[in-house]
MIZA-240362 format. One record per residue (C-alpha): x, y, z; residue in one letter; chain; residue number from 0. Coordinates in Angstrom, 1 decimal. Example, Ala and Ser with C-alpha at 12.3 -4.5 7.8 and 13.67 -1.06 7.14 Angstrom:
12.3, -4.5, 7.8, A, A, 0
13.7, -1.1, 7.1, S, A, 1
# end
This chain:
-80.8, 111.1, -15.5, M, A, 0
-78.8, 110.8, -12.5, T, A, 1
-76.1, 108.7, -13.0, L, A, 2
-74.4, 106.0, -10.5, S, A, 3
-71.2, 105.8, -9.8, G, A, 4
-70.7, 103.0, -11.6, S, A, 5
-72.1, 105.3, -14.6, Q, A, 6
-70.0, 108.0, -13.7, Y, A, 7
-67.2, 106.5, -13.1, R, A, 8
-67.5, 104.9, -16.9, Q, A, 9
-68.2, 108.2, -18.2, L, A, 10
-65.4, 109.9, -16.5, S, A, 11
-62.5, 107.6, -17.5, S, A, 12
-64.2, 108.1, -21.5, A, A, 13
-63.8, 111.2, -21.7, L, A, 14
-60.3, 111.3, -20.2, L, A, 15
-59.8, 109.1, -22.8, S, A, 16
-61.1, 111.2, -25.4, A, A, 17
-60.0, 114.3, -25.0, F, A, 18
-57.8, 116.8, -23.5, D, A, 19
-58.3, 119.9, -22.1, V, A, 20
-58.3, 122.1, -25.1, D, A, 21
-60.7, 119.3, -27.1, G, A, 22
-62.7, 119.3, -23.6, L, A, 23
-63.0, 122.6, -23.6, R, A, 24
-64.4, 122.4, -27.1, A, A, 25
-66.8, 120.0, -26.6, L, A, 26
-68.1, 122.1, -23.6, A, A, 27
-68.3, 125.0, -26.0, R, A, 28
-69.9, 123.5, -28.8, F, A, 29
-72.0, 120.9, -28.0, E, A, 30
-73.5, 122.2, -24.4, L, A, 31
-72.9, 126.4, -24.7, D, A, 32
-70.8, 126.1, -21.6, I, A, 33
-67.7, 127.9, -20.8, D, A, 34
-65.4, 125.0, -19.3, L, A, 35
-63.4, 127.7, -17.4, D, A, 36
-66.3, 129.1, -15.9, A, A, 37
-67.5, 126.3, -14.3, I, A, 38
-64.1, 124.5, -13.7, S, A, 39
-60.4, 124.7, -13.2, A, A, 40
-57.6, 122.6, -12.3, G, A, 41
-55.9, 119.3, -13.7, D, A, 42
-58.2, 117.2, -16.8, L, A, 43
-59.7, 114.5, -14.1, E, A, 44
-60.8, 118.0, -11.6, A, A, 45
-62.7, 119.8, -14.9, R, A, 46
-64.2, 116.4, -16.8, V, A, 47
-65.5, 115.9, -13.1, F, A, 48
-67.0, 118.9, -12.7, L, A, 49
-68.0, 118.9, -16.8, L, A, 50
-69.6, 115.4, -15.9, I, A, 51
-71.6, 117.3, -12.7, D, A, 52
-72.8, 120.1, -13.9, H, A, 53
-74.3, 118.0, -17.5, A, A, 54
-76.2, 116.1, -14.6, Q, A, 55
-77.2, 118.5, -12.8, R, A, 56
-78.9, 120.3, -15.7, S, A, 57
-80.3, 117.9, -16.8, D, A, 58
-78.1, 117.4, -19.7, R, A, 59
-76.0, 114.0, -19.6, L, A, 60
-77.7, 113.2, -22.9, T, A, 61
-76.1, 116.3, -24.7, N, A, 62
-73.1, 115.6, -22.6, L, A, 63
-72.6, 112.0, -24.4, L, A, 64
-73.9, 112.9, -27.7, M, A, 65
-72.0, 115.5, -28.2, G, A, 66
-68.5, 113.8, -26.9, A, A, 67
-69.3, 111.1, -29.9, I, A, 68
-69.7, 113.4, -32.1, R, A, 69
-66.4, 115.5, -31.6, Q, A, 70
-64.7, 112.2, -31.3, N, A, 71
-66.6, 109.3, -33.1, P, A, 72
-63.3, 107.2, -33.6, T, A, 73
-62.8, 106.8, -29.5, N, A, 74
-63.8, 103.3, -28.2, A, A, 75
-64.2, 103.8, -24.8, A, A, 76
-66.8, 106.7, -25.8, L, A, 77
-68.5, 104.2, -28.9, R, A, 78
-68.9, 101.7, -26.2, A, A, 79
-70.6, 104.4, -23.8, L, A, 80
-73.0, 105.1, -26.2, V, A, 81
-73.9, 101.3, -27.2, S, A, 82
-73.7, 100.4, -23.4, G, A, 83
-76.4, 103.4, -23.1, A, A, 84
-78.4, 102.6, -26.0, L, A, 85
-79.1, 98.9, -25.0, D, A, 86
-80.3, 100.1, -21.4, A, A, 87
-82.7, 102.2, -23.2, A, A, 88
-84.0, 99.9, -25.3, Y, A, 89
-83.9, 97.3, -22.6, S, A, 90
-85.8, 99.5, -20.3, Q, A, 91
-88.4, 100.9, -23.2, K, A, 92
-88.8, 96.6, -23.9, K, A, 93
-89.6, 95.9, -20.0, T, A, 94
-91.7, 98.8, -19.5, M, A, 95
-93.9, 98.0, -22.9, R, A, 96
-94.3, 94.6, -21.4, H, A, 97
-95.7, 95.3, -18.1, G, A, 98
-97.7, 97.6, -19.7, L, A, 99
-99.3, 94.7, -22.1, M, A, 100
-99.4, 92.6, -19.2, A, A, 101
-101.5, 94.9, -17.1, S, A, 102
-103.5, 95.3, -19.8, G, A, 103
-103.0, 99.2, -20.6, V, A, 104
-101.3, 98.4, -23.9, V, A, 105
# end
């Protein structure tokens, strides 16, 4: 999965609203088995950016998003992001199924 610039910004904003540096460190370690300090340095914004980049490059964005919601299930920004991602996946699945049915494959 590759994020568009807008999606990257949304995920970054959600993570920034949900975690401080220690919380982000715990998210990276517990949910992705990553030492945040080994892949990033600097302020919280820089660390969030690099964590998203690392998750995207290692094809673990879903793990990052699901882990973030597990670590902070009451954060409205994370909940909205997950809800939007699920809606998009459902819509894509319906569109693909419709296309397959129209072509006689299904």
